[in-house]
py3Dmol code that shows the C-alpha trace and the ligand (Angstrom):
import py3Dmol

protein = """\
ATOM      1  CA  MET A   1    -165.104-242.807  -3.146  1.00  0.00           C
ATOM      2  CA  GLY A   2    -166.604-246.010  -4.444  1.00  0.00           C
ATOM      3  CA  PRO A   3    -168.032-247.809  -6.309  1.00  0.00           C
ATOM      4  CA  TYR A   4    -168.355-250.251  -3.429  1.00  0.00           C
ATOM      5  CA  ARG A   5    -168.635-254.002  -4.004  1.00  0.00           C
ATOM      6  CA  ASP A   6    -168.480-255.402  -0.487  1.00  0.00           C
ATOM      7  CA  ILE A   7    -170.500-253.537   2.104  1.00  0.00           C
ATOM      8  CA  VAL A   8    -171.063-254.416   5.759  1.00  0.00           C
ATOM      9  CA  ILE A   9    -173.995-252.664   7.503  1.00  0.00           C
ATOM     10  CA  LEU A  10    -174.144-252.842  11.293  1.00  0.00           C
ATOM     11  CA  THR A  11    -177.501-251.934  12.759  1.00  0.00           C
ATOM     12  CA  GLY A  12    -178.758-251.200  16.266  1.00  0.00           C
ATOM     13  CA  ALA A  13    -181.979-250.288  18.010  1.00  0.00           C
ATOM     14  CA  GLY A  14    -182.189-246.923  16.233  1.00  0.00           C
ATOM     15  CA  VAL A  15    -182.972-248.605  12.908  1.00  0.00           C
ATOM     16  CA  SER A  16    -186.178-250.022  14.407  1.00  0.00           C
ATOM     17  CA  ALA A  17    -187.125-246.905  16.421  1.00  0.00           C
ATOM     18  CA  GLU A  18    -189.302-245.455  13.670  1.00  0.00           C
ATOM     19  CA  SER A  19    -191.192-248.776  13.560  1.00  0.00           C
ATOM     20  CA  GLY A  20    -192.166-248.242  17.194  1.00  0.00           C
ATOM     21  CA  VAL A  21    -189.669-250.583  18.885  1.00  0.00           C
ATOM     22  CA  ARG A  22    -188.137-248.860  21.887  1.00  0.00           C
ATOM     23  CA  THR A  23    -184.360-248.308  21.959  1.00  0.00           C
ATOM     24  CA  PHE A  24    -182.340-249.201  25.041  1.00  0.00           C
ATOM     25  CA  ARG A  25    -180.606-246.042  26.117  1.00  0.00           C
ATOM     26  CA  ASP A  26    -183.086-243.313  25.258  1.00  0.00           C
ATOM     27  CA  ASN A  27    -185.449-243.873  28.222  1.00  0.00           C
ATOM     28  CA  ASP A  28    -183.567-242.951  31.399  1.00  0.00           C
ATOM     29  CA  GLY A  29    -181.779-246.279  31.392  1.00  0.00           C
ATOM     30  CA  LEU A  30    -185.039-248.226  31.504  1.00  0.00           C
ATOM     31  CA  TRP A  31    -186.044-250.650  28.806  1.00  0.00           C
ATOM     32  CA  GLU A  32    -189.819-251.090  28.708  1.00  0.00           C
ATOM     33  CA  GLU A  33    -189.921-250.266  32.448  1.00  0.00           C
ATOM     34  CA  HIS A  34    -187.172-252.710  33.409  1.00  0.00           C
ATOM     35  CA  ARG A  35    -183.532-252.265  34.250  1.00  0.00           C
ATOM     36  CA  VAL A  36    -181.410-254.216  31.730  1.00  0.00           C
ATOM     37  CA  GLU A  37    -179.782-256.149  34.602  1.00  0.00           C
ATOM     38  CA  ASP A  38    -183.195-257.417  35.691  1.00  0.00           C
ATOM     39  CA  VAL A  39    -184.128-258.970  32.343  1.00  0.00           C
ATOM     40  CA  ALA A  40    -181.074-259.323  30.105  1.00  0.00           C
ATOM     41  CA  THR A  41    -178.485-261.243  32.101  1.00  0.00           C
ATOM     42  CA  PRO A  42    -178.038-264.972  32.884  1.00  0.00           C
ATOM     43  CA  GLU A  43    -178.188-264.022  36.563  1.00  0.00           C
ATOM     44  CA  ALA A  44    -181.608-262.439  36.104  1.00  0.00           C
ATOM     45  CA  PHE A  45    -182.885-265.608  34.404  1.00  0.00           C
ATOM     46  CA  ALA A  46    -181.513-267.793  37.230  1.00  0.00           C
ATOM     47  CA  ARG A  47    -183.086-265.510  39.847  1.00  0.00           C
ATOM     48  CA  ASP A  48    -186.500-264.892  38.274  1.00  0.00           C
ATOM     49  CA  PRO A  49    -187.061-266.965  35.121  1.00  0.00           C
ATOM     50  CA  LYS A  50    -190.786-266.166  35.042  1.00  0.00           C
ATOM     51  CA  LEU A  51    -190.144-262.427  34.871  1.00  0.00           C
ATOM     52  CA  VAL A  52    -187.543-262.859  32.131  1.00  0.00           C
ATOM     53  CA  GLN A  53    -189.752-265.216  30.080  1.00  0.00           C
ATOM     54  CA  ARG A  54    -192.677-262.818  30.468  1.00  0.00           C
ATOM     55  CA  PHE A  55    -190.525-259.873  29.369  1.00  0.00           C
ATOM     56  CA  TYR A  56    -189.412-261.645  26.183  1.00  0.00           C
ATOM     57  CA  ASN A  57    -192.900-263.039  25.547  1.00  0.00           C
ATOM     58  CA  LEU A  58    -194.166-259.443  25.507  1.00  0.00           C
ATOM     59  CA  ARG A  59    -191.389-258.357  23.133  1.00  0.00           C
ATOM     60  CA  ARG A  60    -192.121-261.355  20.863  1.00  0.00           C
ATOM     61  CA  ALA A  61    -195.863-260.636  20.917  1.00  0.00           C
ATOM     62  CA  GLN A  62    -195.147-257.035  19.881  1.00  0.00           C
ATOM     63  CA  LEU A  63    -193.452-258.099  16.642  1.00  0.00           C
ATOM     64  CA  PRO A  64    -196.593-258.681  14.528  1.00  0.00           C
ATOM     65  CA  THR A  65    -197.832-255.211  15.602  1.00  0.00           C
ATOM     66  CA  VAL A  66    -194.839-253.337  14.162  1.00  0.00           C
ATOM     67  CA  GLN A  67    -193.769-252.966  10.560  1.00  0.00           C
ATOM     68  CA  PRO A  68    -190.402-252.533   8.823  1.00  0.00           C
ATOM     69  CA  ASN A  69    -189.650-248.871   8.047  1.00  0.00           C
ATOM     70  CA  ASP A  70    -187.906-247.082   5.171  1.00  0.00           C
ATOM     71  CA  ALA A  71    -184.458-247.783   6.654  1.00  0.00           C
ATOM     72  CA  HIS A  72    -185.036-251.574   6.727  1.00  0.00           C
ATOM     73  CA  LYS A  73    -186.437-251.416   3.185  1.00  0.00           C
ATOM     74  CA  ALA A  74    -183.542-249.307   1.853  1.00  0.00           C
ATOM     75  CA  ILE A  75    -180.998-251.773   3.288  1.00  0.00           C
ATOM     76  CA  ALA A  76    -182.832-254.670   1.618  1.00  0.00           C
ATOM     77  CA  ARG A  77    -182.940-252.769  -1.679  1.00  0.00           C
ATOM     78  CA  LEU A  78    -179.188-252.184  -1.521  1.00  0.00           C
ATOM     79  CA  GLN A  79    -178.676-255.896  -0.933  1.00  0.00           C
ATOM     80  CA  LYS A  80    -180.813-256.809  -3.963  1.00  0.00           C
ATOM     81  CA  GLU A  81    -179.613-254.173  -6.409  1.00  0.00           C
ATOM     82  CA  LEU A  82    -175.919-253.669  -5.672  1.00  0.00           C
ATOM     83  CA  ASP A  83    -173.521-255.392  -8.012  1.00  0.00           C
ATOM     84  CA  GLY A  84    -171.658-256.881  -5.033  1.00  0.00           C
ATOM     85  CA  ARG A  85    -172.140-258.230  -1.517  1.00  0.00           C
ATOM     86  CA  VAL A  86    -174.067-256.525   1.288  1.00  0.00           C
ATOM     87  CA  THR A  87    -173.806-258.186   4.700  1.00  0.00           C
ATOM     88  CA  VAL A  88    -176.325-257.067   7.306  1.00  0.00           C
ATOM     89  CA  VAL A  89    -175.121-257.556  10.897  1.00  0.00           C
ATOM     90  CA  THR A  90    -177.672-256.563  13.497  1.00  0.00           C
ATOM     91  CA  GLN A  91    -177.615-256.216  17.257  1.00  0.00           C
ATOM     92  CA  ASN A  92    -181.413-256.205  17.144  1.00  0.00           C
ATOM     93  CA  VAL A  93    -183.408-259.238  18.173  1.00  0.00           C
ATOM     94  CA  ASP A  94    -186.506-258.216  16.156  1.00  0.00           C
ATOM     95  CA  ASN A  95    -187.219-259.599  12.684  1.00  0.00           C
ATOM     96  CA  LEU A  96    -187.776-256.299  10.882  1.00  0.00           C
ATOM     97  CA  HIS A  97    -184.777-256.613   8.549  1.00  0.00           C
ATOM     98  CA  GLU A  98    -186.077-259.935   7.249  1.00  0.00           C
ATOM     99  CA  ARG A  99    -189.628-258.628   6.961  1.00  0.00           C
ATOM    100  CA  GLY A 100    -188.239-255.594   5.093  1.00  0.00           C
ATOM    101  CA  GLY A 101    -186.734-258.010   2.548  1.00  0.00           C
ATOM    102  CA  ALA A 102    -183.153-258.481   3.736  1.00  0.00           C
ATOM    103  CA  GLU A 103    -181.506-261.892   3.416  1.00  0.00           C
ATOM    104  CA  GLY A 104    -178.868-263.722   5.416  1.00  0.00           C
ATOM    105  CA  VAL A 105    -179.139-261.265   8.295  1.00  0.00           C
ATOM    106  CA  ILE A 106    -176.555-262.012  10.984  1.00  0.00           C
ATOM    107  CA  HIS A 107    -178.182-261.668  14.407  1.00  0.00           C
ATOM    108  CA  MET A 108    -175.201-261.281  16.695  1.00  0.00           C
ATOM    109  CA  HIS A 109    -177.400-260.838  19.823  1.00  0.00           C
ATOM    110  CA  GLY A 110    -179.850-263.655  18.983  1.00  0.00           C
ATOM    111  CA  GLU A 111    -183.475-263.507  17.896  1.00  0.00           C
ATOM    112  CA  LEU A 112    -186.792-263.049  19.669  1.00  0.00           C
ATOM    113  CA  CYS A 113    -188.372-265.618  17.360  1.00  0.00           C
ATOM    114  CA  ARG A 114    -186.107-268.431  18.558  1.00  0.00           C
ATOM    115  CA  VAL A 115    -185.733-270.317  21.777  1.00  0.00           C
ATOM    116  CA  ARG A 116    -182.922-272.610  22.899  1.00  0.00           C
ATOM    117  CA  CYS A 117    -182.944-275.587  25.221  1.00  0.00           C
ATOM    118  CA  VAL A 118    -180.405-275.308  28.029  1.00  0.00           C
ATOM    119  CA  HIS A 119    -180.319-279.117  28.297  1.00  0.00           C
ATOM    120  CA  CYS A 120    -179.985-280.442  24.732  1.00  0.00           C
ATOM    121  CA  GLY A 121    -178.864-277.182  23.094  1.00  0.00           C
ATOM    122  CA  MET A 122    -181.391-277.397  20.252  1.00  0.00           C
ATOM    123  CA  ARG A 123    -182.801-274.148  18.857  1.00  0.00           C
ATOM    124  CA  HIS A 124    -186.404-273.806  17.747  1.00  0.00           C
ATOM    125  CA  ASP A 125    -188.285-271.154  15.781  1.00  0.00           C
ATOM    126  CA  TRP A 126    -190.800-269.670  18.194  1.00  0.00           C
ATOM    127  CA  THR A 127    -193.608-267.174  17.662  1.00  0.00           C
ATOM    128  CA  THR A 128    -195.817-267.767  20.713  1.00  0.00           C
ATOM    129  CA  ASP A 129    -195.289-267.531  24.453  1.00  0.00           C
ATOM    130  CA  CYS A 130    -192.666-269.662  26.152  1.00  0.00           C
ATOM    131  CA  THR A 131    -192.854-270.461  29.860  1.00  0.00           C
ATOM    132  CA  GLN A 132    -190.966-272.573  32.365  1.00  0.00           C
ATOM    133  CA  ALA A 133    -193.668-275.245  31.813  1.00  0.00           C
ATOM    134  CA  THR A 134    -193.150-275.415  28.031  1.00  0.00           C
ATOM    135  CA  PRO A 135    -191.353-278.682  27.197  1.00  0.00           C
ATOM    136  CA  CYS A 136    -188.441-278.647  24.744  1.00  0.00           C
ATOM    137  CA  PRO A 137    -189.786-280.041  21.442  1.00  0.00           C
ATOM    138  CA  SER A 138    -186.550-282.028  21.035  1.00  0.00           C
ATOM    139  CA  CYS A 139    -185.774-283.529  24.449  1.00  0.00           C
ATOM    140  CA  GLY A 140    -188.988-282.883  26.370  1.00  0.00           C
ATOM    141  CA  ALA A 141    -187.252-281.159  29.312  1.00  0.00           C
ATOM    142  CA  ALA A 142    -189.235-278.546  31.257  1.00  0.00           C
ATOM    143  CA  PRO A 143    -188.080-276.102  32.384  1.00  0.00           C
ATOM    144  CA  GLY A 144    -185.439-276.030  29.701  1.00  0.00           C
ATOM    145  CA  LEU A 145    -186.272-273.475  27.044  1.00  0.00           C
ATOM    146  CA  ARG A 146    -184.886-269.925  27.250  1.00  0.00           C
ATOM    147  CA  PRO A 147    -185.025-267.005  24.842  1.00  0.00           C
ATOM    148  CA  ASP A 148    -182.265-267.373  22.221  1.00  0.00           C
ATOM    149  CA  ILE A 149    -180.955-263.930  23.149  1.00  0.00           C
ATOM    150  CA  VAL A 150    -177.345-263.086  23.922  1.00  0.00           C
ATOM    151  CA  TRP A 151    -177.513-261.562  27.380  1.00  0.00           C
ATOM    152  CA  PHE A 152    -174.904-259.346  29.000  1.00  0.00           C
ATOM    153  CA  GLY A 153    -171.930-261.483  29.952  1.00  0.00           C
ATOM    154  CA  GLU A 154    -172.602-263.997  27.161  1.00  0.00           C
ATOM    155  CA  MET A 155    -170.682-264.473  23.927  1.00  0.00           C
ATOM    156  CA  PRO A 156    -172.261-262.870  20.830  1.00  0.00           C
ATOM    157  CA  TYR A 157    -173.018-265.182  17.916  1.00  0.00           C
ATOM    158  CA  HIS A 158    -171.225-265.539  14.559  1.00  0.00           C
ATOM    159  CA  MET A 159    -168.159-263.484  15.525  1.00  0.00           C
ATOM    160  CA  ASP A 160    -165.746-265.362  13.179  1.00  0.00           C
ATOM    161  CA  LEU A 161    -167.970-264.716  10.176  1.00  0.00           C
ATOM    162  CA  ILE A 162    -168.512-261.086  11.173  1.00  0.00           C
ATOM    163  CA  TYR A 163    -164.793-260.345  11.523  1.00  0.00           C
ATOM    164  CA  THR A 164    -164.100-262.077   8.188  1.00  0.00           C
ATOM    165  CA  ARG A 165    -166.649-259.817   6.498  1.00  0.00           C
ATOM    166  CA  LEU A 166    -165.338-256.703   8.304  1.00  0.00           C
ATOM    167  CA  ARG A 167    -161.821-257.380   7.077  1.00  0.00           C
ATOM    168  CA  ALA A 168    -162.983-257.987   3.489  1.00  0.00           C
ATOM    169  CA  CYS A 169    -165.359-255.039   3.096  1.00  0.00           C
ATOM    170  CA  ASP A 170    -164.718-251.790   1.208  1.00  0.00           C
ATOM    171  CA  LEU A 171    -167.491-249.869   2.977  1.00  0.00           C
ATOM    172  CA  PHE A 172    -168.703-250.143   6.585  1.00  0.00           C
ATOM    173  CA  ILE A 173    -171.938-248.406   7.600  1.00  0.00           C
ATOM    174  CA  SER A 174    -173.204-248.238  11.174  1.00  0.00           C
ATOM    175  CA  VAL A 175    -176.873-247.369  11.549  1.00  0.00           C
ATOM    176  CA  GLY A 176    -178.799-246.551  14.723  1.00  0.00           C
ATOM    177  CA  THR A 177    -176.422-247.765  17.393  1.00  0.00           C
ATOM    178  CA  SER A 178    -175.144-245.773  20.354  1.00  0.00           C
ATOM    179  CA  GLY A 179    -171.709-247.426  20.241  1.00  0.00           C
ATOM    180  CA  ASN A 180    -171.817-248.412  23.904  1.00  0.00           C
ATOM    181  CA  VAL A 181    -171.908-252.194  23.739  1.00  0.00           C
ATOM    182  CA  TYR A 182    -168.871-254.249  22.689  1.00  0.00           C
ATOM    183  CA  PRO A 183    -167.875-256.066  20.566  1.00  0.00           C
ATOM    184  CA  ALA A 184    -170.156-254.284  18.043  1.00  0.00           C
ATOM    185  CA  ALA A 185    -168.923-250.896  19.225  1.00  0.00           C
ATOM    186  CA  GLY A 186    -165.387-251.966  18.218  1.00  0.00           C
ATOM    187  CA  PHE A 187    -166.191-253.007  14.655  1.00  0.00           C
ATOM    188  CA  VAL A 188    -165.425-249.598  13.163  1.00  0.00           C
ATOM    189  CA  ALA A 189    -161.991-249.580  14.827  1.00  0.00           C
ATOM    190  CA  GLU A 190    -161.296-253.028  13.384  1.00  0.00           C
ATOM    191  CA  VAL A 191    -162.267-251.832   9.904  1.00  0.00           C
ATOM    192  CA  ARG A 192    -160.006-248.777  10.263  1.00  0.00           C
ATOM    193  CA  ARG A 193    -157.143-250.954  11.500  1.00  0.00           C
ATOM    194  CA  ILE A 194    -157.250-252.973   8.277  1.00  0.00           C
ATOM    195  CA  GLY A 195    -157.320-249.667   6.483  1.00  0.00           C
ATOM    196  CA  HIS A 196    -158.970-250.047   3.082  1.00  0.00           C
ATOM    197  CA  ALA A 197    -162.691-249.478   3.748  1.00  0.00           C
ATOM    198  CA  HIS A 198    -164.617-246.224   3.935  1.00  0.00           C
ATOM    199  CA  THR A 199    -166.704-245.810   7.117  1.00  0.00           C
ATOM    200  CA  ILE A 200    -170.057-244.029   7.525  1.00  0.00           C
ATOM    201  CA  GLU A 201    -172.140-243.441  10.656  1.00  0.00           C
ATOM    202  CA  VAL A 202    -175.880-242.918  10.344  1.00  0.00           C
ATOM    203  CA  ASN A 203    -177.464-242.071  13.713  1.00  0.00           C
ATOM    204  CA  LEU A 204    -179.850-239.634  15.340  1.00  0.00           C
ATOM    205  CA  GLU A 205    -176.947-238.085  17.255  1.00  0.00           C
ATOM    206  CA  PRO A 206    -173.169-238.605  17.333  1.00  0.00           C
ATOM    207  CA  SER A 207    -172.515-242.054  18.812  1.00  0.00           C
ATOM    208  CA  ALA A 208    -169.857-242.873  21.400  1.00  0.00           C
ATOM    209  CA  GLY A 209    -167.609-243.988  18.527  1.00  0.00           C
ATOM    210  CA  VAL A 210    -168.281-241.062  16.198  1.00  0.00           C
ATOM    211  CA  SER A 211    -164.612-240.026  15.951  1.00  0.00           C
ATOM    212  CA  TYR A 212    -163.727-243.326  14.264  1.00  0.00           C
ATOM    213  CA  PHE A 213    -165.990-242.647  11.278  1.00  0.00           C
ATOM    214  CA  GLU A 214    -164.775-240.792   8.204  1.00  0.00           C
ATOM    215  CA  GLU A 215    -168.281-239.714   7.267  1.00  0.00           C
ATOM    216  CA  CYS A 216    -171.297-239.018   9.496  1.00  0.00           C
ATOM    217  CA  ARG A 217    -174.917-238.386   8.687  1.00  0.00           C
ATOM    218  CA  HIS A 218    -176.998-237.427  11.696  1.00  0.00           C
ATOM    219  CA  GLY A 219    -180.805-237.690  11.694  1.00  0.00           C
ATOM    220  CA  MET A 220    -183.524-240.308  11.367  1.00  0.00           C
ATOM    221  CA  ALA A 221    -182.441-243.589   9.755  1.00  0.00           C
ATOM    222  CA  GLY A 222    -185.721-243.830   7.837  1.00  0.00           C
ATOM    223  CA  GLU A 223    -185.012-240.475   6.210  1.00  0.00           C
ATOM    224  CA  LEU A 224    -181.249-240.828   5.705  1.00  0.00           C
ATOM    225  CA  MET A 225    -180.944-244.425   4.493  1.00  0.00           C
ATOM    226  CA  PRO A 226    -183.022-244.221   1.247  1.00  0.00           C
ATOM    227  CA  PRO A 227    -180.923-241.381  -0.262  1.00  0.00           C
ATOM    228  CA  LEU A 228    -177.678-243.003   0.930  1.00  0.00           C
ATOM    229  CA  VAL A 229    -178.685-246.243  -0.813  1.00  0.00           C
ATOM    230  CA  ASP A 230    -179.569-244.289  -3.968  1.00  0.00           C
ATOM    231  CA  GLU A 231    -176.070-242.759  -3.926  1.00  0.00           C
ATOM    232  CA  LEU A 232    -174.371-246.102  -3.425  1.00  0.00           C
ATOM    233  CA  LEU A 233    -176.376-247.755  -6.217  1.00  0.00           C
ATOM    234  CA  LYS A 234    -175.650-244.884  -8.599  1.00  0.00           C
ATOM    235  CA  LYS A 235    -171.911-245.105  -7.848  1.00  0.00           C
ATOM    236  CA  GLY A 236    -172.020-248.844  -8.342  1.00  0.00           C
ATOM    237  CA  GLN A 237    -173.528-248.753 -11.830  1.00  0.00           C
TER     238      GLN A 237
END
"""
ligand_1 = """\
39
OAD
P -179.093 -247.989 22.000
O -180.456 -247.789 22.553
O -177.932 -247.988 22.929
O -178.801 -246.865 20.911
C -179.729 -246.542 19.908
C -179.182 -245.393 19.114
O -180.060 -245.105 18.059
C -179.015 -244.081 19.916
O -177.706 -243.540 19.696
C -180.097 -243.166 19.330
O -179.680 -241.822 19.280
C -180.232 -243.722 17.936
N -181.558 -243.510 17.354
C -182.761 -243.417 17.979
N -183.752 -243.253 17.066
C -183.160 -243.217 15.851
C -183.629 -243.053 14.517
N -184.919 -242.892 14.236
N -182.742 -243.088 13.527
C -181.418 -243.242 13.764
N -180.899 -243.386 14.983
C -181.759 -243.393 16.025
O -179.148 -249.331 21.143
P -177.968 -250.265 20.598
O -176.768 -249.439 20.251
O -178.550 -251.098 19.538
O -178.073 -255.834 23.705
O -177.670 -251.136 21.867
C -176.748 -252.170 21.746
C -177.116 -253.346 22.593
O -177.361 -252.942 23.960
C -178.440 -254.006 22.213
O -178.320 -254.956 21.168
C -178.889 -254.667 23.477
C -178.574 -253.551 24.445
O -178.472 -253.862 25.732
C -178.642 -256.966 24.148
O -179.843 -257.092 24.381
C -177.691 -258.080 24.330
"""
view = py3Dmol.view(width=600, height=400)
view.addModel(protein, "pdb")
view.setStyle({"model": 0}, {"cartoon": {"style": "trace"}})
view.addModel(ligand_1, "xyz")
view.setStyle({"model": 1}, {"stick": {}})
view.zoomTo()
view.show()
C-alpha cells in the first residue's frame, strides 16, 4: 500500500492521554468528577452557568501544565515531511497538536482557548478565566461569553471541509478515539463508502468501530505513532 499523498488523521482524547489529559470514557463515566450531562450540554449551561464556566476554566488552566507527547510530535512531523497533504481533524479541545507543531488543525468540537459571545457571535482567543461577569470584548454584553466548545446536542464545526477531505484522502488514520460519538465515529464508514483510501486504527484497545478498519495497531499512541510515521515517510520517498 502507498505511497500516500493525501492523509486525514482523526484524533480523540487518547492522543492526549500520555500528556496527562484525562479521557472521557475511561473513568467510570465521570470526566474530572463530573457527569458529561452536567457540564457539556447547552441545558447544563442554562441551568448552572457558573459550574460550567468553572469546569472549563479549570480545563483551560491545566493546558500550560501539560506538554505535547510523541504522538502529537509524530503527527506534526508527518505533516511537515510528507510529500503531500496531511489534514489533522481533532475532537480534542486542548491545544497540544498545535504546540506539538501541527498546522491548520481542524477542531471539530471547538477549543478551550476560545470563547464565543452568545449575543454578537464573535469569537475571542482566551487563555484566562471567563465568568458570567466577564464582558464580551466586542459588544460588552455580560453575561454573554461561553466556552467555544461544541456540547452534546450542538452541531460540530467545519463538517463540509472535513467531509471534502475525507472523500479526497488516500489514507485515513484514527488515533485515540473510542468511536462512540458521532459524527466523528462515522468518518471511517464514509471513507470506506467512497472506497479508495486505506484505513488504520491506532488505539489502546479495539474501538467501537474497529471492524471498519482494514488495519489496526493497538497500544499507546505515543509508542505507535512515531514508527507508523517513519513507515509512511519511507513509503512516500
Ligand atoms: P474517549 O474517552 O471516548 O475515548 C478515548 C479512547 O482512547 C479510548 O478508546 C481509550 O482506550 C483510548 N486511549 C486511552 N489512552 C490511550 C493512549 N495512550 N493511546 C491510545 N489510545 C488511548 O474519547 P473520544 O473518543 O475522544 O466531546 O471522545 C469523543 C468525544 O466525546 C469528545 O470529543 C468529547 C466527548 O464527550 C465533546 O466534548 C463534545
